[in-house]
TORLO-186701 format. One record per residue: x, y, z of N, C-alpha, C in turn; residue number from 1. Coordinates in steps of 0.05 Angstrom, whole numbers. Example, Ala and Ser with C-alpha at 12.3 -4.5 7.8 and 13.67 -1.06 7.14 Angstrom:
n.xx;n.yy;n.zz;ca.xx;ca.yy;ca.zz;c.xx;c.yy;c.zz;num
264;-114;156;246;-90;156;264;-66;156;1
257;-45;142;273;-21;143;258;1;157;2
END
This chain:
n.xx;n.yy;n.zz;ca.xx;ca.yy;ca.zz;c.xx;c.yy;c.zz;num
1297;3083;2443;1290;3078;2471;1268;3057;2472;1
1269;3040;2492;1248;3020;2495;1231;3026;2519;2
1205;3029;2515;1187;3035;2537;1183;3011;2555;3
1185;2988;2545;1181;2964;2561;1178;2940;2543;4
1188;2918;2553;1186;2892;2539;1165;2875;2553;5
1147;2863;2538;1127;2845;2549;1131;2817;2537;6
1128;2797;2554;1128;2770;2545;1100;2759;2550;7
1088;2749;2528;1060;2740;2529;1060;2710;2523;8
1055;2694;2543;1054;2665;2539;1028;2658;2524;9
1030;2639;2506;1007;2629;2491;995;2605;2504;10
972;2607;2516;960;2584;2530;947;2565;2511;11
942;2540;2520;926;2521;2505;940;2506;2483;12
967;2509;2482;982;2494;2461;979;2464;2467;13
967;2449;2448;964;2420;2454;991;2405;2451;14
991;2380;2458;1016;2365;2455;1022;2362;2426;15
1046;2372;2419;1054;2372;2391;1065;2344;2384;16
1057;2334;2361;1067;2309;2351;1079;2312;2323;17
1092;2291;2314;1105;2292;2288;1086;2300;2266;18
1095;2319;2250;1078;2328;2227;1062;2352;2233;19
1059;2360;2258;1043;2384;2265;1058;2409;2255;20
1042;2428;2245;1052;2455;2237;1052;2472;2262;21
1075;2476;2275;1076;2490;2300;1065;2519;2298;22
1072;2532;2276;1063;2560;2272;1033;2561;2269;23
1021;2543;2254;992;2542;2251;978;2536;2277;24
989;2517;2292;977;2510;2318;978;2535;2337;25
1002;2548;2338;1005;2571;2355;985;2594;2347;26
983;2599;2321;964;2620;2312;936;2613;2320;27
928;2588;2318;901;2580;2325;896;2584;2355;28
917;2578;2372;914;2581;2401;913;2610;2409;29
928;2627;2394;927;2656;2399;899;2666;2394;30
887;2658;2372;860;2667;2365;840;2658;2387;31
843;2633;2396;824;2622;2416;827;2638;2442;32
851;2647;2448;856;2662;2473;852;2692;2470;33
844;2701;2446;839;2729;2442;865;2746;2442;34
887;2733;2434;913;2747;2432;918;2753;2403;35
923;2779;2397;929;2787;2370;958;2795;2368;36
972;2785;2348;999;2793;2343;1000;2821;2332;37
1020;2836;2339;1024;2863;2329;1050;2864;2312;38
1050;2882;2293;1075;2885;2278;1097;2893;2296;39
1120;2880;2293;1142;2885;2312;1145;2863;2332;40
1124;2846;2336;1126;2823;2354;1146;2802;2344;41
1158;2789;2362;1174;2765;2356;1161;2742;2371;42
1165;2718;2360;1154;2694;2373;1176;2675;2380;43
1176;2666;2405;1196;2647;2415;1183;2620;2418;44
1195;2599;2407;1184;2572;2408;1204;2553;2421;45
1195;2537;2440;1213;2519;2454;1223;2497;2435;46
1248;2490;2437;1260;2470;2420;1246;2443;2422;47
1236;2436;2446;1224;2410;2450;1200;2406;2431;48
1183;2426;2428;1160;2422;2411;1168;2422;2382;49
1189;2437;2375;1199;2437;2348;1210;2409;2341;50
1225;2398;2360;1237;2371;2356;1215;2350;2352;51
1194;2352;2369;1172;2332;2367;1158;2335;2340;52
1154;2360;2331;1139;2364;2306;1155;2353;2283;53
1182;2352;2285;1199;2343;2263;1208;2314;2267;54
1196;2300;2286;1203;2272;2290;1231;2268;2302;55
1241;2288;2316;1268;2285;2328;1266;2273;2355;56
1256;2249;2356;1254;2234;2381;1266;2206;2377;57
1275;2194;2398;1287;2168;2397;1275;2150;2420;58
1266;2127;2413;1258;2107;2433;1283;2093;2443;59
1287;2093;2469;1311;2082;2480;1312;2051;2477;60
1289;2039;2475;1289;2009;2472;1298;2001;2444;61
1303;2020;2426;1314;2013;2400;1344;2019;2398;62
1356;2028;2420;1384;2036;2419;1401;2014;2431;63
1423;2007;2416;1442;1987;2425;1468;2001;2432;64
1475;2005;2457;1499;2020;2464;1525;2007;2454;65
1542;2024;2444;1569;2015;2435;1588;2013;2458;66
1611;2002;2454;1631;2001;2475;1639;2029;2484;67
1641;2047;2465;1648;2075;2472;1626;2087;2490;68
1601;2082;2484;1579;2092;2500;1580;2080;2528;69
1586;2054;2530;1588;2041;2556;1610;2053;2573;70
1633;2060;2559;1655;2072;2574;1647;2099;2585;71
1635;2116;2568;1626;2142;2578;1604;2140;2599;72
1587;2120;2596;1566;2115;2616;1578;2110;2644;73
1601;2096;2644;1614;2090;2669;1625;2116;2682;74
1633;2135;2666;1643;2161;2676;1620;2178;2685;75
1599;2180;2669;1578;2198;2674;1556;2188;2693;76
1553;2162;2694;1530;2150;2709;1504;2152;2694;77
1505;2159;2668;1481;2161;2652;1474;2134;2639;78
1449;2132;2632;1439;2108;2617;1456;2105;2592;79
1469;2082;2588;1486;2078;2564;1471;2083;2538;80
1445;2078;2538;1429;2083;2513;1428;2113;2507;81
1424;2129;2528;1423;2158;2524;1451;2167;2515;82
1472;2156;2527;1499;2164;2519;1503;2158;2489;83
1493;2135;2480;1496;2128;2452;1482;2148;2434;84
1458;2157;2442;1444;2178;2426;1460;2204;2427;85
1471;2211;2450;1488;2235;2452;1511;2234;2433;86
1525;2211;2433;1549;2208;2415;1541;2210;2386;87
1517;2200;2379;1508;2201;2352;1501;2229;2343;88
1495;2247;2362;1489;2274;2356;1513;2293;2357;89
1537;2281;2364;1560;2297;2369;1582;2293;2348;90
1598;2314;2344;1622;2311;2328;1647;2308;2346;91
1644;2312;2371;1666;2309;2390;1657;2313;2418;92
1671;2299;2437;1666;2302;2465;1688;2320;2477;93
1681;2342;2489;1700;2360;2500;1708;2352;2528;94
1688;2343;2544;1694;2334;2571;1671;2316;2581;95
1678;2297;2598;1658;2279;2610;1661;2281;2640;96
1638;2283;2654;1638;2284;2683;1613;2272;2693;97
1610;2270;2720;1586;2258;2732;1561;2272;2722;98
1544;2257;2708;1518;2267;2699;1518;2281;2672;99
1541;2285;2659;1539;2300;2634;1563;2293;2616;100
1558;2298;2590;1579;2298;2570;1578;2326;2557;101
1600;2340;2557;1601;2366;2544;1610;2361;2515;102
1592;2366;2496;1597;2358;2468;1595;2382;2449;103
1607;2378;2426;1601;2395;2403;1582;2380;2385;104
1559;2393;2379;1539;2380;2362;1546;2383;2333;105
1531;2369;2317;1535;2371;2288;1530;2399;2277;106
1515;2415;2293;1509;2442;2285;1533;2461;2291;107
1551;2451;2309;1572;2468;2318;1567;2480;2346;108
1544;2473;2358;1537;2482;2385;1554;2467;2405;109
1562;2480;2426;1576;2466;2448;1557;2467;2472;110
1548;2443;2481;1528;2442;2503;1529;2415;2516;111
1516;2414;2539;1515;2389;2554;1498;2368;2539;112
1509;2344;2537;1494;2321;2526;1484;2326;2497;113
1498;2344;2482;1491;2350;2454;1462;2357;2451;114
1450;2368;2472;1422;2376;2470;1402;2354;2473;115
1411;2329;2477;1393;2306;2480;1379;2309;2507;116
1353;2306;2508;1337;2313;2532;1316;2292;2537;117
1313;2284;2562;1292;2264;2569;1269;2278;2584;118
1270;2304;2587;1248;2318;2600;1227;2326;2580;119
1202;2329;2590;1179;2337;2574;1175;2318;2550;120
1181;2293;2554;1176;2273;2533;1168;2247;2547;121
1155;2229;2533;1145;2204;2545;1168;2188;2557;122
1161;2172;2577;1180;2154;2590;1193;2136;2569;123
1219;2132;2571;1233;2115;2552;1239;2127;2525;124
1237;2154;2524;1243;2168;2499;1260;2193;2506;125
1275;2202;2486;1290;2227;2488;1285;2243;2462;126
1289;2269;2465;1288;2286;2441;1316;2294;2434;127
1321;2299;2408;1346;2310;2398;1340;2337;2386;128
1361;2352;2382;1358;2379;2370;1349;2377;2341;129
1333;2396;2331;1326;2396;2303;1352;2397;2286;130
1352;2384;2263;1376;2384;2247;1383;2411;2235;131
1362;2427;2230;1366;2454;2218;1349;2474;2234;132
1358;2484;2257;1342;2502;2273;1334;2527;2259;133
1351;2538;2241;1344;2562;2226;1321;2556;2207;134
1323;2533;2194;1301;2525;2176;1275;2521;2191;135
1277;2509;2215;1253;2506;2232;1241;2533;2238;136
1257;2552;2246;1247;2579;2253;1234;2591;2228;137
1246;2587;2205;1235;2599;2180;1208;2588;2174;138
1205;2562;2177;1179;2549;2171;1157;2559;2190;139
1164;2561;2215;1144;2571;2235;1138;2601;2229;140
1158;2616;2222;1154;2644;2215;1135;2647;2192;141
1138;2630;2171;1120;2632;2148;1091;2626;2156;142
1087;2606;2173;1059;2600;2182;1047;2622;2198;143
1063;2633;2216;1053;2655;2233;1048;2680;2216;144
1066;2685;2197;1062;2709;2180;1037;2706;2163;145
1031;2682;2154;1007;2678;2138;982;2684;2154;146
983;2676;2180;959;2681;2197;957;2710;2205;147
980;2723;2209;980;2751;2219;977;2771;2196;148
986;2764;2173;985;2783;2151;1010;2801;2149;149
1030;2796;2165;1055;2811;2164;1077;2792;2174;150
1102;2801;2169;1125;2784;2176;1127;2781;2207;151
1132;2757;2215;1135;2751;2244;1161;2737;2249;152
1181;2750;2259;1206;2737;2265;1202;2715;2287;153
1218;2694;2284;1216;2671;2303;1243;2663;2313;154
1244;2656;2338;1268;2645;2350;1262;2617;2362;155
1277;2597;2355;1275;2571;2368;1294;2571;2392;156
1283;2567;2416;1297;2570;2441;1303;2543;2455;157
1326;2543;2468;1333;2520;2485;1344;2530;2511;158
1347;2513;2530;1359;2520;2556;1387;2507;2558;159
1407;2523;2564;1434;2513;2565;1448;2526;2589;160
1468;2511;2599;1486;2521;2619;1506;2539;2606;161
1521;2554;2623;1542;2572;2613;1569;2566;2626;162
1591;2569;2612;1617;2564;2624;1621;2580;2650;163
1629;2566;2671;1636;2578;2696;1613;2593;2710;164
1588;2586;2703;1565;2598;2715;1546;2576;2722;165
1532;2580;2745;1513;2559;2754;1485;2565;2742;166
1471;2543;2735;1444;2546;2725;1442;2549;2695;167
1418;2545;2685;1414;2547;2656;1398;2573;2649;168
1401;2581;2624;1386;2604;2614;1376;2598;2586;169
1357;2613;2577;1348;2609;2550;1368;2620;2529;170
1372;2604;2508;1390;2612;2487;1376;2606;2460;171
1385;2620;2439;1373;2616;2413;1388;2594;2398;172
1373;2575;2387;1385;2555;2369;1382;2563;2340;173
1358;2573;2333;1353;2581;2306;1337;2607;2305;174
1341;2622;2284;1327;2648;2282;1317;2651;2253;175
1296;2667;2250;1286;2675;2224;1275;2703;2226;176
1284;2721;2209;1273;2749;2209;1285;2767;2229;177
1307;2759;2242;1320;2775;2262;1350;2769;2261;178
1366;2790;2264;1395;2786;2267;1400;2778;2296;179
1412;2755;2302;1415;2746;2330;1435;2763;2346;180
1452;2777;2332;1473;2793;2346;1469;2822;2338;181
1469;2840;2358;1467;2868;2354;1493;2882;2361;182
1505;2895;2340;1530;2909;2345;1525;2937;2356;183
1541;2943;2376;1540;2970;2388;1564;2987;2381;184
1580;2977;2362;1604;2992;2354;1596;3020;2343;185
1609;3040;2354;1603;3068;2346;1583;3082;2364;186
1569;3066;2381;1550;3078;2399;1565;3090;2423;187
1558;3115;2431;1573;3128;2453;1565;3115;2480;188
1585;3112;2497;1578;3103;2524;1569;3126;2542;189
1567;3122;2567;1557;3142;2586;1574;3168;2585;190
1600;3164;2580;1619;3186;2580;1624;3197;2552;191
1609;3187;2533;1613;3197;2506;1634;3183;2489;192
1647;3164;2500;1667;3149;2485;1653;3128;2467;193
1661;3126;2443;1649;3107;2424;1657;3078;2431;194
1637;3061;2433;1643;3033;2436;1657;3022;2411;195
1676;3004;2415;1691;2994;2392;1683;2967;2383;196
1679;2948;2401;1674;2920;2393;1650;2908;2407;197
1636;2923;2423;1614;2911;2439;1592;2900;2421;198
1584;2875;2427;1562;2862;2413;1543;2851;2434;199
1518;2851;2428;1497;2841;2446;1484;2816;2433;200
1483;2795;2448;1470;2770;2438;1439;2774;2441;201
1428;2790;2422;1400;2798;2425;1381;2774;2425;202
1385;2754;2408;1367;2731;2408;1368;2715;2434;203
1392;2713;2445;1394;2699;2471;1380;2715;2493;204
1383;2741;2493;1369;2758;2513;1339;2754;2512;205
1329;2753;2487;1300;2749;2484;1291;2722;2494;206
1307;2702;2488;1300;2675;2498;1301;2673;2528;207
1320;2686;2541;1322;2685;2570;1298;2699;2582;208
1290;2722;2571;1266;2736;2580;1241;2719;2577;209
1239;2705;2554;1215;2689;2548;1214;2665;2568;210
1237;2655;2576;1238;2632;2594;1225;2638;2621;211
1224;2663;2629;1211;2671;2654;1181;2664;2653;212
1170;2664;2629;1141;2658;2625;1138;2629;2616;213
1155;2620;2598;1152;2593;2587;1159;2572;2607;214
1179;2577;2625;1186;2558;2645;1204;2535;2635;215
1211;2518;2653;1230;2496;2647;1218;2469;2650;216
1196;2466;2663;1187;2440;2671;1160;2431;2658;217
1155;2441;2634;1132;2432;2619;1106;2443;2629;218
1106;2469;2637;1081;2481;2647;1060;2485;2625;219
1066;2478;2601;1047;2480;2580;1047;2506;2565;220
1069;2521;2566;1072;2546;2551;1098;2545;2535;221
1097;2530;2513;1121;2527;2497;1125;2548;2476;222
1105;2567;2474;1106;2589;2454;1100;2615;2468;223
1115;2636;2462;1110;2662;2474;1116;2684;2454;224
1101;2706;2457;1106;2730;2442;1124;2749;2458;225
1145;2760;2445;1162;2780;2457;1154;2807;2443;226
1144;2825;2459;1134;2851;2448;1150;2874;2459;227
1157;2893;2442;1172;2917;2451;1202;2913;2452;228
1212;2892;2438;1240;2887;2437;1254;2908;2420;229
1279;2917;2428;1293;2936;2411;1296;2926;2382;230
1297;2945;2363;1299;2937;2335;1323;2919;2331;231
1319;2898;2316;1340;2880;2309;1333;2863;2285;232
1314;2874;2269;1305;2859;2246;1327;2855;2226;233
1325;2835;2211;1345;2830;2191;1348;2800;2187;234
1369;2792;2175;1374;2764;2170;1398;2755;2185;235
1399;2731;2192;1422;2719;2206;1416;2690;2212;236
1436;2677;2223;1433;2649;2230;1441;2646;2259;237
1428;2626;2272;1434;2621;2300;1463;2615;2305;238
1477;2603;2284;1505;2596;2287;1523;2620;2291;239
1514;2644;2285;1530;2668;2290;1537;2671;2320;240
1519;2660;2337;1524;2662;2365;1545;2643;2375;241
1554;2624;2358;1574;2604;2366;1600;2607;2351;242
1603;2629;2336;1627;2632;2319;1653;2634;2335;243
1652;2647;2358;1676;2650;2375;1672;2636;2401;244
1682;2612;2404;1679;2597;2428;1706;2595;2442;245
1712;2616;2457;1738;2616;2471;1740;2596;2492;246
1718;2588;2504;1718;2568;2526;1726;2541;2514;247
1715;2534;2491;1721;2509;2478;1751;2508;2471;248
1762;2530;2461;1790;2531;2454;1808;2528;2479;249
1799;2539;2501;1814;2537;2526;1814;2509;2538;250
1791;2496;2535;1788;2469;2547;1800;2447;2530;251
1801;2451;2504;1810;2430;2486;1789;2408;2484;252
1797;2384;2479;1778;2362;2476;1788;2337;2488;253
1770;2321;2500;1778;2295;2512;1787;2276;2490;254
1779;2282;2465;1785;2264;2443;1808;2274;2426;255
1822;2295;2436;1845;2305;2421;1838;2319;2396;256
END
């Protein structure tokens, strides 16, 4: 049973730049704010700061759009240079429409614009997703664990839309020290019948809860502690959350 889940935003995180140790910076800001991690805490880190720390940024004035990018720019109305970056981060385009390209990324994620984002970054630049989100989470976890003196699971979070639903929610890109999916098979329901196949996207649920505190528009809280989360420790990879993409199978691909 869970008595309650708390999301604790970490204030004072400075602007992260390439080469910064995000976990070390977060631990330092926790100490300055008088926030102590407790065993059982998880830490959620926004993808944008992880990308900046790993140099996953692109200056648009260095991008030369291809003919394919110009074609998709005509459909989407997006800057052809941004489209070129999106295509470079994608293994395929599933659909193109006004304002977006629905793509499969090199990681196997299916999301708008392959995760390429121009928000919370300097004018004329975009961020791309970290090449190895699970590795990113593991590095941050090690830094936080060193500061705390015990293991600290970490989730790298992003905001994504969902098929046939309006608006975005927080989702997990990478995880360390936590199994992102919690199986409820064998657990009795309200009437005592055992659940057979029910699974809960635990890491995504944590990210969505954290987003209520972290926000979407750069309020300066890119790191948060999730406290009191149901047990879900273990190992896993963020890709487990993308193994069964029935929507992608139903839609097919614009590129055949």
